N, CA, C and O atoms as CSV, one atom per row, in Angstrom:
chain,resi,resn,atom,element,x,y,z
A,1,MET,N,N,0.842,-1.159,0.000
A,1,MET,CA,C,0.000,0.000,0.000
A,1,MET,C,C,0.900,1.238,0.000
A,1,MET,O,O,1.687,1.431,0.927
A,2,PRO,N,N,0.788,2.075,-1.032
A,2,PRO,CA,C,1.676,3.239,-1.130
A,2,PRO,C,C,1.308,4.305,-0.095
A,2,PRO,O,O,0.136,4.514,0.220
A,3,VAL,N,N,2.331,4.963,0.416
A,3,VAL,CA,C,2.166,6.034,1.386
A,3,VAL,C,C,2.158,7.355,0.629
A,3,VAL,O,O,3.019,7.568,-0.225
A,4,PRO,N,N,1.192,8.270,0.921
A,4,PRO,CA,C,1.167,9.549,0.199
A,4,PRO,C,C,2.387,10.385,0.553
A,4,PRO,O,O,2.918,10.290,1.660
A,5,PRO,N,N,2.826,11.201,-0.392
A,5,PRO,CA,C,3.966,12.077,-0.109
A,5,PRO,C,C,3.664,12.986,1.082
A,5,PRO,O,O,2.499,13.289,1.340
A,6,PRO,N,N,4.685,13.422,1.807
A,6,PRO,CA,C,4.468,14.212,3.026
A,6,PRO,C,C,3.789,15.553,2.778
A,6,PRO,O,O,3.181,16.095,3.702
A,7,ASP,N,N,3.865,16.113,1.568
A,7,ASP,CA,C,3.266,17.425,1.320
A,7,ASP,C,C,1.776,17.339,0.987
A,7,ASP,O,O,1.123,18.374,0.858
A,8,VAL,N,N,1.226,16.139,0.845
A,8,VAL,CA,C,-0.195,15.966,0.562
A,8,VAL,C,C,-0.909,15.652,1.879
A,8,VAL,O,O,-0.643,14.624,2.501
A,9,PRO,N,N,-1.818,16.542,2.303
A,9,PRO,CA,C,-2.499,16.276,3.574
A,9,PRO,C,C,-3.452,15.082,3.441
A,9,PRO,O,O,-4.125,14.906,2.425
A,10,ALA,N,N,-3.484,14.296,4.470
A,10,ALA,CA,C,-4.383,13.141,4.484
A,10,ALA,C,C,-5.810,13.628,4.716
A,10,ALA,O,O,-6.035,14.576,5.469
A,11,ARG,N,N,-6.766,12.978,4.069
A,11,ARG,CA,C,-8.173,13.333,4.241
A,11,ARG,C,C,-8.683,12.742,5.539
A,11,ARG,O,O,-8.532,11.548,5.801
A,12,ARG,N,N,-9.288,13.597,6.347
A,12,ARG,CA,C,-9.865,13.122,7.600
A,12,ARG,C,C,-11.350,12.896,7.405
A,12,ARG,O,O,-12.033,13.670,6.735
A,13,GLN,N,N,-11.825,11.844,7.991
A,13,GLN,CA,C,-13.253,11.594,7.968
A,13,GLN,C,C,-13.928,12.574,8.926
A,13,GLN,O,O,-13.440,12.783,10.037
A,14,PRO,N,N,-15.048,13.180,8.508
A,14,PRO,CA,C,-15.731,14.088,9.434
A,14,PRO,C,C,-16.276,13.321,10.635
A,14,PRO,O,O,-16.710,12.175,10.514
A,15,THR,N,N,-16.246,13.962,11.772
A,15,THR,CA,C,-16.727,13.319,12.992
A,15,THR,C,C,-18.249,13.316,13.027
A,15,THR,O,O,-18.895,14.234,12.522
A,16,ARG,N,N,-18.802,12.293,13.619
A,16,ARG,CA,C,-20.252,12.187,13.766
A,16,ARG,C,C,-20.682,12.556,15.179
A,16,ARG,O,O,-21.851,12.403,15.532
A,17,LEU,N,N,-19.753,13.036,15.980
A,17,LEU,CA,C,-20.060,13.371,17.358
A,17,LEU,C,C,-21.187,14.405,17.476
A,17,LEU,O,O,-22.093,14.199,18.284
A,18,PRO,N,N,-21.179,15.512,16.709
A,18,PRO,CA,C,-22.298,16.464,16.825
A,18,PRO,C,C,-23.646,15.820,16.509
A,18,PRO,O,O,-24.652,16.151,17.138
A,19,GLN,N,N,-23.676,14.924,15.562
A,19,GLN,CA,C,-24.918,14.242,15.211
A,19,GLN,C,C,-25.413,13.398,16.385
A,19,GLN,O,O,-26.594,13.454,16.730
A,20,TYR,N,N,-24.535,12.626,16.995
A,20,TYR,CA,C,-24.919,11.789,18.131
A,20,TYR,C,C,-25.339,12.643,19.323
A,20,TYR,O,O,-26.303,12.315,20.015
A,21,LEU,N,N,-24.618,13.737,19.565
A,21,LEU,CA,C,-24.967,14.607,20.683
A,21,LEU,C,C,-26.300,15.310,20.455
A,21,LEU,O,O,-27.074,15.488,21.395
A,22,ALA,N,N,-26.578,15.713,19.204
A,22,ALA,CA,C,-27.863,16.350,18.894
A,22,ALA,C,C,-29.010,15.368,19.112
A,22,ALA,O,O,-30.050,15.746,19.650
A,23,ILE,N,N,-28.833,14.128,18.704
A,23,ILE,CA,C,-29.872,13.114,18.916
A,23,ILE,C,C,-30.074,12.879,20.413
A,23,ILE,O,O,-31.206,12.837,20.893
A,24,LEU,N,N,-28.989,12.729,21.134
A,24,LEU,CA,C,-29.076,12.496,22.576
A,24,LEU,C,C,-29.750,13.667,23.287
A,24,LEU,O,O,-30.603,13.470,24.152
A,25,TYR,N,N,-29.366,14.878,22.917
A,25,TYR,CA,C,-29.954,16.056,23.554
A,25,TYR,C,C,-31.433,16.177,23.197
A,25,TYR,O,O,-32.246,16.547,24.044
A,26,GLY,N,N,-31.788,15.867,21.951
A,26,GLY,CA,C,-33.193,15.880,21.553
A,26,GLY,C,C,-34.013,14.882,22.359
A,26,GLY,O,O,-35.141,15.177,22.752
A,27,LEU,N,N,-33.452,13.704,22.605
A,27,LEU,CA,C,-34.147,12.706,23.426
A,27,LEU,C,C,-34.295,13.184,24.870
A,27,LEU,O,O,-35.296,12.894,25.526
A,28,MET,N,N,-33.302,13.910,25.357
A,28,MET,CA,C,-33.407,14.466,26.711
A,28,MET,C,C,-34.522,15.514,26.789
A,28,MET,O,O,-35.226,15.600,27.795
A,29,ILE,N,N,-34.679,16.303,25.733
A,29,ILE,CA,C,-35.767,17.287,25.690
A,29,ILE,C,C,-37.113,16.571,25.698
A,29,ILE,O,O,-38.036,16.977,26.403
A,30,VAL,N,N,-37.219,15.500,24.907
A,30,VAL,CA,C,-38.468,14.730,24.867
A,30,VAL,C,C,-38.779,14.186,26.260
A,30,VAL,O,O,-39.913,14.285,26.729
A,31,TYR,N,N,-37.787,13.620,26.911
A,31,TYR,CA,C,-37.991,13.068,28.258
A,31,TYR,C,C,-38.442,14.162,29.223
A,31,TYR,O,O,-39.423,13.983,29.945
A,32,ALA,N,N,-37.743,15.281,29.243
A,32,ALA,CA,C,-38.081,16.356,30.181
A,32,ALA,C,C,-39.447,16.969,29.871
A,32,ALA,O,O,-40.142,17.422,30.780
A,33,SER,N,N,-39.829,16.984,28.613
A,33,SER,CA,C,-41.101,17.598,28.226
A,33,SER,C,C,-42.296,16.724,28.549
A,33,SER,O,O,-43.380,17.236,28.829
A,34,LEU,N,N,-42.117,15.418,28.513
A,34,LEU,CA,C,-43.255,14.509,28.676
A,34,LEU,C,C,-43.284,13.793,30.019
A,34,LEU,O,O,-44.225,13.051,30.296
A,35,GLU,N,N,-42.288,13.997,30.846
A,35,GLU,CA,C,-42.255,13.381,32.158
A,35,GLU,C,C,-43.419,13.927,32.963
A,35,GLU,O,O,-43.536,15.152,32.978
A,36,PRO,N,N,-44.262,13.225,33.606
A,36,PRO,CA,C,-44.147,11.933,34.262
A,36,PRO,C,C,-44.663,10.750,33.446
A,36,PRO,O,O,-44.761,9.651,33.993
A,37,PHE,N,N,-44.993,10.916,32.187
A,37,PHE,CA,C,-45.397,9.814,31.307
A,37,PHE,C,C,-46.625,9.057,31.797
A,37,PHE,O,O,-46.808,7.898,31.423
A,38,SER,N,N,-47.453,9.656,32.601
A,38,SER,CA,C,-48.647,8.956,33.067
A,38,SER,C,C,-49.827,9.920,33.075
A,38,SER,O,O,-49.661,11.140,33.059
A,39,GLY,N,N,-51.016,9.339,33.101
A,39,GLY,CA,C,-52.222,10.150,33.143
A,39,GLY,C,C,-52.649,10.688,31.796
A,39,GLY,O,O,-53.371,11.682,31.725
A,40,TRP,N,N,-52.214,10.044,30.729
A,40,TRP,CA,C,-52.549,10.515,29.390
A,40,TRP,C,C,-54.074,10.505,29.205
A,40,TRP,O,O,-54.746,9.548,29.589
A,41,MET,N,N,-54.597,11.555,28.624
A,41,MET,CA,C,-56.009,11.596,28.267
A,41,MET,C,C,-56.223,12.621,27.160
A,41,MET,O,O,-55.480,13.594,27.025
A,42,ALA,N,N,-57.255,12.369,26.384
A,42,ALA,CA,C,-57.558,13.287,25.281
A,42,ALA,C,C,-58.042,14.618,25.847
A,42,ALA,O,O,-58.715,14.647,26.877
A,43,PRO,N,N,-57.703,15.713,25.180
A,43,PRO,CA,C,-58.216,17.009,25.641
A,43,PRO,C,C,-59.742,17.018,25.570
A,43,PRO,O,O,-60.339,16.322,24.749
A,44,LEU,N,N,-60.347,17.793,26.416
A,44,LEU,CA,C,-61.801,17.900,26.420
A,44,LEU,C,C,-62.289,18.439,25.079
A,44,LEU,O,O,-61.606,19.253,24.457
A,45,PRO,N,N,-63.457,17.999,24.629
A,45,PRO,CA,C,-63.991,18.532,23.365
A,45,PRO,C,C,-64.137,20.050,23.458
A,45,PRO,O,O,-64.577,20.587,24.475
A,46,GLY,N,N,-63.767,20.709,22.406
A,46,GLY,CA,C,-63.850,22.162,22.368
A,46,GLY,C,C,-62.620,22.861,22.913
A,46,GLY,O,O,-62.553,24.090,22.897
A,47,THR,N,N,-61.643,22.100,23.397
A,47,THR,CA,C,-60.413,22.704,23.883
A,47,THR,C,C,-59.641,23.277,22.696
A,47,THR,O,O,-59.329,22.543,21.758
A,48,PRO,N,N,-59.329,24.570,22.718
A,48,PRO,CA,C,-58.599,25.130,21.582
A,48,PRO,C,C,-57.148,24.666,21.566
A,48,PRO,O,O,-56.547,24.395,22.606
A,49,LEU,N,N,-56.617,24.586,20.381
A,49,LEU,CA,C,-55.199,24.260,20.245
A,49,LEU,C,C,-54.402,25.394,20.890
A,49,LEU,O,O,-54.737,26.567,20.725
A,50,PHE,N,N,-53.370,25.044,21.610
A,50,PHE,CA,C,-52.606,26.045,22.370
A,50,PHE,C,C,-52.072,27.162,21.483
A,50,PHE,O,O,-51.850,28.274,21.962
A,51,LEU,N,N,-51.862,26.886,20.207
A,51,LEU,CA,C,-51.334,27.922,19.306
A,51,LEU,C,C,-52.295,29.091,19.154
A,51,LEU,O,O,-51.871,30.229,18.950
A,52,PHE,N,N,-53.576,28.811,19.251
A,52,PHE,CA,C,-54.579,29.846,18.997
A,52,PHE,C,C,-55.158,30.432,20.280
A,52,PHE,O,O,-56.077,31.250,20.230
A,53,GLU,N,N,-54.635,30.026,21.403
A,53,GLU,CA,C,-55.085,30.602,22.663
A,53,GLU,C,C,-54.428,31.967,22.859
A,53,GLU,O,O,-53.352,32.223,22.318
A,54,PRO,N,N,-55.070,32.837,23.628
A,54,PRO,CA,C,-54.409,34.115,23.933
A,54,PRO,C,C,-53.179,33.868,24.807
A,54,PRO,O,O,-53.023,32.799,25.399
A,55,TRP,N,N,-52.315,34.873,24.875
A,55,TRP,CA,C,-51.132,34.760,25.719
A,55,TRP,C,C,-51.588,34.496,27.144
A,55,TRP,O,O,-52.593,35.052,27.586
A,56,PRO,N,N,-50.862,33.655,27.867
A,56,PRO,CA,C,-51.237,33.385,29.258
A,56,PRO,C,C,-51.222,34.667,30.084
A,56,PRO,O,O,-50.453,35.593,29.826
A,57,GLN,N,N,-52.097,34.687,31.086
A,57,GLN,CA,C,-52.192,35.882,31.922
A,57,GLN,C,C,-50.914,36.102,32.716
A,57,GLN,O,O,-50.474,37.235,32.909
A,58,TYR,N,N,-50.325,35.004,33.171
A,58,TYR,CA,C,-49.097,35.108,33.956
A,58,TYR,C,C,-47.968,34.397,33.229
A,58,TYR,O,O,-48.022,33.188,33.000
A,59,VAL,N,N,-46.968,35.145,32.878
A,59,VAL,CA,C,-45.772,34.583,32.253
A,59,VAL,C,C,-44.589,35.019,33.109
A,59,VAL,O,O,-44.380,36.209,33.346
A,60,THR,N,N,-43.825,34.041,33.567
A,60,THR,CA,C,-42.681,34.399,34.409
A,60,THR,C,C,-41.409,34.444,33.567
A,60,THR,O,O,-41.236,33.673,32.623
A,61,ARG,N,N,-40.552,35.343,33.926
A,61,ARG,CA,C,-39.254,35.431,33.246
A,61,ARG,C,C,-38.468,34.145,33.423
A,61,ARG,O,O,-37.775,33.703,32.507
A,62,PHE,N,N,-38.575,33.548,34.595
A,62,PHE,CA,C,-37.860,32.312,34.878
A,62,PHE,C,C,-38.241,31.227,33.873
A,62,PHE,O,O,-37.365,30.540,33.349
A,63,ASP,N,N,-39.520,31.068,33.601
A,63,ASP,CA,C,-39.986,30.054,32.658
A,63,ASP,C,C,-39.423,30.316,31.253
A,63,ASP,O,O,-38.988,29.387,30.572
A,64,ILE,N,N,-39.433,31.560,30.836
A,64,ILE,CA,C,-38.917,31.916,29.512
A,64,ILE,C,C,-37.413,31.652,29.442
A,64,ILE,O,O,-36.929,31.064,28.475
A,65,VAL,N,N,-36.682,32.084,30.458
A,65,VAL,CA,C,-35.223,31.891,30.468
A,65,VAL,C,C,-34.867,30.409,30.468
A,65,VAL,O,O,-33.953,29.991,29.757
A,66,VAL,N,N,-35.581,29.612,31.259
A,66,VAL,CA,C,-35.312,28.173,31.296
A,66,VAL,C,C,-35.553,27.543,29.929
A,66,VAL,O,O,-34.761,26.715,29.478
A,67,ASN,N,N,-36.639,27.929,29.268
A,67,ASN,CA,C,-36.929,27.373,27.941
A,67,ASN,C,C,-35.877,27.783,26.913
A,67,ASN,O,O,-35.454,26.966,26.095
A,68,VAL,N,N,-35.458,29.032,26.954
A,68,VAL,CA,C,-34.421,29.485,26.018
A,68,VAL,C,C,-33.124,28.731,26.267
A,68,VAL,O,O,-32.484,28.251,25.332
A,69,LEU,N,N,-32.742,28.631,27.535
A,69,LEU,CA,C,-31.496,27.934,27.874
A,69,LEU,C,C,-31.567,26.440,27.581
A,69,LEU,O,O,-30.541,25.826,27.288
A,70,ALA,N,N,-32.743,25.846,27.653
A,70,ALA,CA,C,-32.879,24.411,27.378
A,70,ALA,C,C,-32.704,24.098,25.899
A,70,ALA,O,O,-32.155,23.053,25.550
A,71,TYR,N,N,-33.160,24.982,25.034
A,71,TYR,CA,C,-33.096,24.705,23.594
A,71,TYR,C,C,-31.852,25.285,22.921
A,71,TYR,O,O,-31.562,24.923,21.780
A,72,ALA,N,N,-31.114,26.162,23.579
A,72,ALA,CA,C,-29.916,26.738,22.977
A,72,ALA,C,C,-28.854,25.679,22.651
A,72,ALA,O,O,-28.308,25.709,21.548
A,73,PRO,N,N,-28.540,24.752,23.551
A,73,PRO,CA,C,-27.557,23.717,23.185
A,73,PRO,C,C,-28.030,22.842,22.024
A,73,PRO,O,O,-27.224,22.403,21.203
A,74,PHE,N,N,-29.335,22.593,21.961
A,74,PHE,CA,C,-29.883,21.795,20.853
A,74,PHE,C,C,-29.654,22.524,19.526
A,74,PHE,O,O,-29.222,21.916,18.547
A,75,GLY,N,N,-29.944,23.823,19.500
A,75,GLY,CA,C,-29.705,24.605,18.287
A,75,GLY,C,C,-28.237,24.648,17.925
A,75,GLY,O,O,-27.878,24.572,16.750
A,76,PHE,N,N,-27.381,24.771,18.937
A,76,PHE,CA,C,-25.935,24.788,18.691
A,76,PHE,C,C,-25.477,23.476,18.065
A,76,PHE,O,O,-24.741,23.480,17.079
A,77,LEU,N,N,-25.913,22.349,18.638
A,77,LEU,CA,C,-25.500,21.047,18.110
A,77,LEU,C,C,-26.036,20.822,16.701
A,77,LEU,O,O,-25.342,20.249,15.861
A,78,LEU,N,N,-27.248,21.261,16.438
A,78,LEU,CA,C,-27.805,21.110,15.088
A,78,LEU,C,C,-27.042,21.958,14.074
A,78,LEU,O,O,-26.876,21.552,12.923
A,79,ALA,N,N,-26.583,23.124,14.493
A,79,ALA,CA,C,-25.835,23.993,13.583
A,79,ALA,C,C,-24.444,23.433,13.281
A,79,ALA,O,O,-23.808,23.850,12.314
A,80,GLN,N,N,-23.973,22.503,14.091
A,80,GLN,CA,C,-22.655,21.902,13.852
A,80,GLN,C,C,-22.719,20.761,12.843
A,80,GLN,O,O,-21.682,20.274,12.395
A,81,LEU,N,N,-23.917,20.334,12.486
A,81,LEU,CA,C,-24.060,19.234,11.529
A,81,LEU,C,C,-23.779,19.734,10.117
A,81,LEU,O,O,-24.213,20.826,9.749
A,82,GLY,N,N,-23.078,18.968,9.349
A,82,GLY,CA,C,-22.806,19.335,7.964
A,82,GLY,C,C,-22.005,20.611,7.852
A,82,GLY,O,O,-22.471,21.593,7.275
A,83,THR,N,N,-20.806,20.604,8.401
A,83,THR,CA,C,-20.000,21.829,8.442
A,83,THR,C,C,-19.601,22.323,7.050
A,83,THR,O,O,-19.098,23.438,6.917
A,84,ARG,N,N,-19.812,21.531,6.039
A,84,ARG,CA,C,-19.488,21.986,4.674
A,84,ARG,C,C,-20.615,22.797,4.055
A,84,ARG,O,O,-20.448,23.381,2.985
A,85,ARG,N,N,-21.764,22.834,4.726
A,85,ARG,CA,C,-22.887,23.630,4.223
A,85,ARG,C,C,-22.689,25.098,4.581
A,85,ARG,O,O,-21.892,25.448,5.451
A,86,ARG,N,N,-23.431,25.933,3.890
A,86,ARG,CA,C,-23.356,27.361,4.176
A,86,ARG,C,C,-23.902,27.651,5.572
A,86,ARG,O,O,-24.791,26.942,6.043
A,87,PRO,N,N,-23.385,28.680,6.237
A,87,PRO,CA,C,-23.865,29.010,7.588
A,87,PRO,C,C,-25.371,29.276,7.636
A,87,PRO,O,O,-26.029,28.916,8.611
A,88,ALA,N,N,-25.918,29.900,6.599
A,88,ALA,CA,C,-27.359,30.174,6.600
A,88,ALA,C,C,-28.169,28.884,6.577
A,88,ALA,O,O,-29.218,28.799,7.215
A,89,ALA,N,N,-27.696,27.896,5.857
A,89,ALA,CA,C,-28.399,26.609,5.802
A,89,ALA,C,C,-28.304,25.893,7.144
A,89,ALA,O,O,-29.264,25.261,7.585
A,90,ARG,N,N,-27.157,25.993,7.786
A,90,ARG,CA,C,-26.999,25.360,9.094
A,90,ARG,C,C,-27.880,26.047,10.137
A,90,ARG,O,O,-28.463,25.381,10.993
A,91,LEU,N,N,-27.979,27.376,10.069
A,91,LEU,CA,C,-28.846,28.108,10.989
A,91,LEU,C,C,-30.307,27.756,10.732
A,91,LEU,O,O,-31.079,27.586,11.676
A,92,ALA,N,N,-30.690,27.647,9.469
A,92,ALA,CA,C,-32.065,27.276,9.134
A,92,ALA,C,C,-32.402,25.888,9.672
A,92,ALA,O,O,-33.520,25.652,10.129
A,93,THR,N,N,-31.446,24.981,9.618
A,93,THR,CA,C,-31.657,23.643,10.176
A,93,THR,C,C,-31.880,23.719,11.683
A,93,THR,O,O,-32.776,23.064,12.215
A,94,ALA,N,N,-31.072,24.509,12.363
A,94,ALA,CA,C,-31.201,24.647,13.815
A,94,ALA,C,C,-32.556,25.255,14.191
A,94,ALA,O,O,-33.222,24.777,15.109
A,95,ILE,N,N,-32.954,26.301,13.485
A,95,ILE,CA,C,-34.226,26.964,13.784
A,95,ILE,C,C,-35.392,26.029,13.470
A,95,ILE,O,O,-36.301,25.860,14.284
A,96,GLY,N,N,-35.358,25.427,12.291
A,96,GLY,CA,C,-36.469,24.568,11.869
A,96,GLY,C,C,-36.630,23.345,12.751
A,96,GLY,O,O,-37.739,23.036,13.186
A,97,ALA,N,N,-35.543,22.648,13.017
A,97,ALA,CA,C,-35.629,21.432,13.835
A,97,ALA,C,C,-35.993,21.774,15.280
A,97,ALA,O,O,-36.767,21.057,15.914
A,98,GLY,N,N,-35.439,22.861,15.796
A,98,GLY,CA,C,-35.784,23.270,17.162
A,98,GLY,C,C,-37.252,23.647,17.287
A,98,GLY,O,O,-37.918,23.258,18.246
A,99,ALA,N,N,-37.757,24.404,16.319
A,99,ALA,CA,C,-39.172,24.802,16.349
A,99,ALA,C,C,-40.091,23.594,16.161
A,99,ALA,O,O,-41.127,23.500,16.819
A,100,LEU,N,N,-39.725,22.678,15.276
A,100,LEU,CA,C,-40.551,21.487,15.067
A,100,LEU,C,C,-40.573,20.587,16.298
A,100,LEU,O,O,-41.624,20.058,16.660
A,101,LEU,N,N,-39.430,20.411,16.939
A,101,LEU,CA,C,-39.401,19.601,18.157
A,101,LEU,C,C,-40.247,20.265,19.246
A,101,LEU,O,O,-40.993,19.591,19.956
A,102,SER,N,N,-40.127,21.573,19.373
A,102,SER,CA,C,-40.912,22.285,20.372
A,102,SER,C,C,-42.403,22.176,20.068
A,102,SER,O,O,-43.201,21.959,20.979
A,103,LEU,N,N,-42.785,22.322,18.815
A,103,LEU,CA,C,-44.194,22.191,18.429
A,103,LEU,C,C,-44.707,20.791,18.746
A,103,LEU,O,O,-45.821,20.637,19.246
A,104,ALA,N,N,-43.909,19.780,18.462
A,104,ALA,CA,C,-44.307,18.405,18.762
A,104,ALA,C,C,-44.467,18.194,20.260
A,104,ALA,O,O,-45.422,17.549,20.694
A,105,MET,N,N,-43.547,18.728,21.057
A,105,MET,CA,C,-43.622,18.533,22.497
A,105,MET,C,C,-44.801,19.291,23.106
A,105,MET,O,O,-45.509,18.757,23.960
A,106,GLU,N,N,-45.009,20.520,22.674
A,106,GLU,CA,C,-46.129,21.300,23.207
A,106,GLU,C,C,-47.456,20.674,22.791
A,106,GLU,O,O,-48.399,20.655,23.582
A,107,SER,N,N,-47.544,20.166,21.578
A,107,SER,CA,C,-48.775,19.517,21.123
A,107,SER,C,C,-49.037,18.243,21.913
A,107,SER,O,O,-50.181,17.962,22.272
A,108,THR,N,N,-47.999,17.476,22.184
A,108,THR,CA,C,-48.150,16.245,22.955
A,108,THR,C,C,-48.514,16.548,24.402
A,108,THR,O,O,-49.234,15.775,25.034
A,109,GLN,N,N,-48.025,17.661,24.930
A,109,GLN,CA,C,-48.339,18.023,26.313
A,109,GLN,C,C,-49.825,18.303,26.516
A,109,GLN,O,O,-50.305,18.292,27.650
A,110,MET,N,N,-50.555,18.555,25.434
A,110,MET,CA,C,-51.995,18.752,25.564
A,110,MET,C,C,-52.688,17.485,26.067
A,110,MET,O,O,-53.801,17.560,26.586
A,111,PHE,N,N,-52.049,16.328,25.922
A,111,PHE,CA,C,-52.619,15.059,26.359
A,111,PHE,C,C,-52.185,14.679,27.775
A,111,PHE,O,O,-52.584,13.632,28.285
A,112,LEU,N,N,-51.383,15.508,28.399
A,112,LEU,CA,C,-50.924,15.266,29.773
A,112,LEU,C,C,-51.535,16.334,30.680
A,112,LEU,O,O,-51.149,17.501,30.602
A,113,PRO,N,N,-52.472,15.955,31.530
A,113,PRO,CA,C,-53.120,16.959,32.385
A,113,PRO,C,C,-52.153,17.670,33.332
A,113,PRO,O,O,-52.427,18.789,33.764
A,114,THR,N,N,-51.044,17.042,33.654
A,114,THR,CA,C,-50.095,17.675,34.575
A,114,THR,C,C,-49.194,18.686,33.878
A,114,THR,O,O,-48.438,19.392,34.544
A,115,ARG,N,N,-49.257,18.771,32.568
A,115,ARG,CA,C,-48.405,19.706,31.809
A,115,ARG,C,C,-49.279,20.751,31.139
A,115,ARG,O,O,-50.445,20.494,30.842
A,116,ASP,N,N,-48.721,21.922,30.902
A,116,ASP,CA,C,-49.436,23.002,30.221
A,116,ASP,C,C,-48.756,23.305,28.901
A,116,ASP,O,O,-47.592,23.703,28.867
A,117,ALA,N,N,-49.486,23.116,27.819
A,117,ALA,CA,C,-48.979,23.507,26.508
A,117,ALA,C,C,-49.175,25.011,26.358
A,117,ALA,O,O,-50.219,25.548,26.728
A,118,SER,N,N,-48.176,25.679,25.821
A,118,SER,CA,C,-48.234,27.138,25.765
A,118,SER,C,C,-47.555,27.657,24.507
A,118,SER,O,O,-46.503,27.165,24.100
A,119,ASN,N,N,-48.180,28.666,23.899
A,119,ASN,CA,C,-47.562,29.310,22.750
A,119,ASN,C,C,-46.327,30.112,23.170
A,119,ASN,O,O,-45.425,30.323,22.360
A,120,VAL,N,N,-46.281,30.556,24.415
A,120,VAL,CA,C,-45.095,31.261,24.920
A,120,VAL,C,C,-43.917,30.292,25.004
A,120,VAL,O,O,-42.788,30.655,24.673
A,121,ASP,N,N,-44.178,29.068,25.444
A,121,ASP,CA,C,-43.112,28.064,25.495
A,121,ASP,C,C,-42.598,27.755,24.095
A,121,ASP,O,O,-41.390,27.636,23.888
A,122,LEU,N,N,-43.502,27.624,23.143
A,122,LEU,CA,C,-43.085,27.367,21.763
A,122,LEU,C,C,-42.190,28.490,21.258
A,122,LEU,O,O,-41.157,28.234,20.640
A,123,LEU,N,N,-42.577,29.708,21.513
A,123,LEU,CA,C,-41.783,30.851,21.058
A,123,LEU,C,C,-40.426,30.899,21.759
A,123,LEU,O,O,-39.401,31.100,21.108
A,124,SER,N,N,-40.414,30.718,23.070
A,124,SER,CA,C,-39.135,30.806,23.786
A,124,SER,C,C,-38.220,29.626,23.444
A,124,SER,O,O,-37.003,29.798,23.391
A,125,ASN,N,N,-38.770,28.451,23.215
A,125,ASN,CA,C,-37.947,27.320,22.769
A,125,ASN,C,C,-37.336,27.592,21.397
A,125,ASN,O,O,-36.169,27.280,21.158
A,126,SER,N,N,-38.125,28.170,20.506
A,126,SER,CA,C,-37.626,28.477,19.168
A,126,SER,C,C,-36.539,29.558,19.214
A,126,SER,O,O,-35.560,29.492,18.471
A,127,VAL,N,N,-36.719,30.546,20.087
A,127,VAL,CA,C,-35.694,31.578,20.261
A,127,VAL,C,C,-34.403,30.945,20.792
A,127,VAL,O,O,-33.310,31.311,20.360
A,128,GLY,N,N,-34.527,30.005,21.721
A,128,GLY,CA,C,-33.357,29.328,22.256
A,128,GLY,C,C,-32.611,28.553,21.173
A,128,GLY,O,O,-31.383,28.615,21.103
A,129,ALA,N,N,-33.346,27.821,20.326
A,129,ALA,CA,C,-32.691,27.082,19.239
A,129,ALA,C,C,-32.023,28.052,18.260
A,129,ALA,O,O,-30.950,27.766,17.730
A,130,THR,N,N,-32.661,29.192,18.028
A,130,THR,CA,C,-32.068,30.198,17.128
A,130,THR,C,C,-30.777,30.755,17.704
A,130,THR,O,O,-29.771,30.853,17.001
A,131,LEU,N,N,-30.802,31.122,18.980
A,131,LEU,CA,C,-29.589,31.655,19.609
A,131,LEU,C,C,-28.472,30.616,19.621
A,131,LEU,O,O,-27.311,30.950,19.384
A,132,GLY,N,N,-28.812,29.376,19.891
A,132,GLY,CA,C,-27.801,28.318,19.846
A,132,GLY,C,C,-27.234,28.133,18.461
A,132,GLY,O,O,-26.035,27.907,18.301
A,133,GLY,N,N,-28.084,28.227,17.457
A,133,GLY,CA,C,-27.616,28.090,16.074
A,133,GLY,C,C,-26.749,29.254,15.631
A,133,GLY,O,O,-25.885,29.089,14.770
A,134,LEU,N,N,-26.963,30.414,16.201
A,134,LEU,CA,C,-26.157,31.594,15.854
A,134,LEU,C,C,-24.762,31.540,16.457
A,134,LEU,O,O,-23.830,32.156,15.939
A,135,TYR,N,N,-24.622,30.810,17.542
A,135,TYR,CA,C,-23.345,30.752,18.226
A,135,TYR,C,C,-22.351,30.096,17.336
A,135,TYR,O,O,-21.191,29.939,17.716
């Protein structure tokens, strides 16, 4: 097997670590969003989808900050995937995947009486994924 000349750099295989970490972190978000995993029931008839409800009367800064901080690492890890793509495409992936995961989790929380689905949570989660993707 011939050895390449010393002036030719060897091709390195791209690492899959960001991909594995993004999957793992996404699963952690799913776990934290749906825990305690019991008491599932269909929403009452006539219950509006959380997206179309008015803003909650009480919104705490703590809740918003926690949601932003929870999704920022997810957005960061998603933006690290496919480093050969343009930065705008990587940011779009982080924003889109973060918003879709948040929408899925908030929609699923409508079936858990112990959890509250909220359009504010969806927005703050999406902002967190965006900030992480910008980093």
